[in-house]
N, C-alpha and C positions, 0 to 999 in steps of 0.2 A: 495416303500419307503413311498409315500404319504399315502397309505392305512395303513401301519404299524403305522405311526405317528397318523393318525386319530383314529385307534383302541386303541392306548395307551391313547390318549386324552379322548376318550369315557370312558374308564375304570376309569380314574381319576375323571371325572365329575359324573359318576354313583355313585361313593363313596362319593364325596364331597357334592352332593345335595340329597343323600339318595334315589337313584332311583333303580328300578329293571326293567331290559329289559323284554318286553312282546311279542316280535316278531322280525322278520328279519329286517335289515336295508334297507333303500331306498336311492339309490345314485343318485344325480343329477350332473349338470355341476360344481357347486361350493359348494356343501354341502353333508354331510352324515346325514341322518335323522333316528333316532332310536325311535320306540315306547317304552314308558316306563310307569311305575306306580310310583307315589310319595308315600311317607311314609304314607300319609293320605288315600291312596287307589285311589286317583283320577288319571285319565289317562292324559298323557302328551306326548310330543315328544321332544327329545333332538336333537338339530340341530347344527352340527359342521360345521361352515362356513369356507371357504377359502376366506376371504374378498378380494374384488377387488373394482374398482372405483364405480361399480353399486350397489354392495351389502353392502358396508361398513356402509351405513346409516340405514340399516334395523332395528336394535334394537332402534335407536334413533326415527325413525318414529313410531314403534310399541308402544314405551313408550308414545309418544305424543298422539297417538290415544286412548290409554287406553282401547282397546277392542271394541271401538265404530265402528262397521262396519268391523272389522278385527279380526284375531286371537289374543288372549291375550298373552302378554309377561309375563312370570312367573319369570324367572331368566336370568341374563346376566353377562357374564364375558368379560370385555372390553379388557383384555390382549390377549385373544385368539379368540374373536368373537363368542364364544360358547353361545347359547341361549336355554332356556327351554320354550316351548310353550304349551298352552292348546291343547288337542287332538281334532281334527275335524275328520270328516268321509272322509278319503282319497279315499274311494270307490265311493263317490258321488260327482262328479264335476258338475258345472253348464252346462257343455257341454252336459250332458244327457238331461237336460230340454230343451236346445237350439235345439236339434234335433226334439223335439216334438212341441215346441212353441217358435219361434224366438222372437216374441214380448215380451213374458213373460221374456225370458232370458235377452233381452236388458233392460227391465224395472228393473230387479234385479241389473244389472251392473250400471244403471243410479242412482238407489237409493243408492248403496254403494258409488259411486263416489261423490254424493252430500254430504254424511257424511264425507268421507275421505278428501275432499278438503276444508272443512269448516274451519279448523284451519290454522293459519299461520305456515309456516315451521319453525322448530327450527333452530337456528344459526348453521352454519357449514356445512349444506348440499350442495351438488352440485346445482348450479343455472342454470336455463334455459337460462338466458342471455348469459352466456359463451358458452353453448352448441350451441345456435343459431348462435353466432358469428363464432364458429368453422365450423359449417356446411356451412355458406355462403362463408367462405374462401376456402372451399374444392370444391365448384361448378365448377370453371373454369377447373380444372384438370379432374374432372369427366366427363365434357362435351366432352373432347377430346377422352375419351375412348368409348363413346356410338356410336354404329354403325348406329342408325336410326335417321334421322333428326327430325321427329315428336317427338320422345322421348327426344331428346335434347331440343326441344322447350318446352315440358312439364316440364322438369326439371328446365329450366330457369324460367318458370312461377310459379312453386312451390317456387323457391328461391325468386322471386319477392314478392309473398304473405307473405313469412316469414319475409322478410325485412321490410314490412309494420308494423309489430308488435314487432319485435325483440328488439326495444328500450324500450319497456314496458313489461318485461318478467313475471311480477307477483310475488307474494310472498306466494302463498298457498302451502300446503303440498301435493305433488303429489305421487301417487303410481307408476305411469309410466308404469306398465306392467299388467294391469287388464284385462286379457283375460279370457275366460270361464274356462280354466283349473286352473286358480289361484283363483277360487271361489269354496269353499267347503261347504258342508252341515255341520251345527253346531248343538250343543245341545241346547245352550241358544238362538240361533237365527237360522232361516231357512238357511241363507247363509252368509258366512263370507269370506273376502279376505285374501289371504296369499301371501307370497313372494314379498313384495314390493322392488322396486329399486328406492328409494325415491329421489325426486327433490324438489327444491323450484321454483314455477313457476305458470303459468296460467292454470286453469282447462281445457281450450280448447285443451291442448296438451295431454289430457287423453283419447280422444274419439276413436281414430283409432282402437285399438285392438278389441273392441266389434263391430266395423264396418266391420272388415274383417274375424272374426271368422265365420265358416260355410258360407262362402262368397256367396252372390248372388247380382249381380250388380243392380238388380231392387229394392233391399232393402237399398241401400246406402243412399239415400236421407232421408227416414223416420227414419233410424237408427240415422243418424246425427242429425236430428231435435229432436228426442226423448232424446238423450244423452245431447245435448246442453241445452235443456229445463230443464233436471234434475239437471244440475249443475248451472243453472242460468246464462249461458254464453251469451254474446252479439254474435249474429249469425255471423257477419262479422269477428270479432276477432277469434271466434271458427273455422270458415272456414280457416282463414289464418294459425292458429296454427295446424290445422289438415293437411293442405297441407305441413306445415313444418315437421310434423311427417312422411308424405309420403316421403318427401325429405330425411329425416334421414335414412329411410329404404333403399331407392334407393342408397344413397351414400355408405352405408355398402355393398350392393351387388356389386357396381362398385369396391370398394376397394378389394373385394374378386376375382376380375377378370371378372365379368359378363360384357358382352357387350350389353345386352338387359335388360330392366327393367321388374320386376316381374308383371304378368298380373293383379293381384289384386290391386297393387299400382297404376298402370296406370289407371285402371277402376275408382278407387276412385277419383283420380286427375281429370279425365275427367268430372265426375259428378259435383264435386265442382267448377271446372272452367267453367262449363256450356257448355261443348262440346258434 
């Protein structure tokens, strides 16, 4: 049923925006993406979203960024959440560079984050303050489900760090999900971000994805320093917000029934907590 509705919607927007399909569609968790050609011959992608809490703000953020550091928004239909984007090279993710040169890949993400977090968030986006408050409320129940005392202590310490900064959540426009596979090679710039799940908040909350991609525990510290430097973050605030991001991931795992924390999250927390 969902696929039929998406197909019908796709046909409607191909006609409405004067587009011609140029290849097979790509399906993700919340969207169908179709490569297309516009009437002027330029390449684009038609993205049919199934908006949820995380993706609903994507066109708002893309419009605010105006193509600076990210894929450019060409058309948007508010009623359906359908968007038309410039075509990037979906065959070339930053993860390819990361396998060859971790420092170069981290530098790319840092440079993009510096640009993306520069503007204030538009009104109406989800705020980091509410998200942080919700996480802190969930901690007691999560602690009861964890089997290991050391991991319970780690989770409490992450929550304590988050509590130190939660009252000042920030107002910058955040991408929230800038991992290597959400950075593609572009024509007008070497690398551009895609697929934001935007928030209003502190740039320190943006660092963790690039710290755990192609994870190596010995690289946690320098990656954190490089990313925090790139976005101009106070190190202590960035440390607390990154521990808050670890907390978020751990809480999700516990909600799904896990009784032990994921090894990468534990390793990052230990480094940032000085253990």
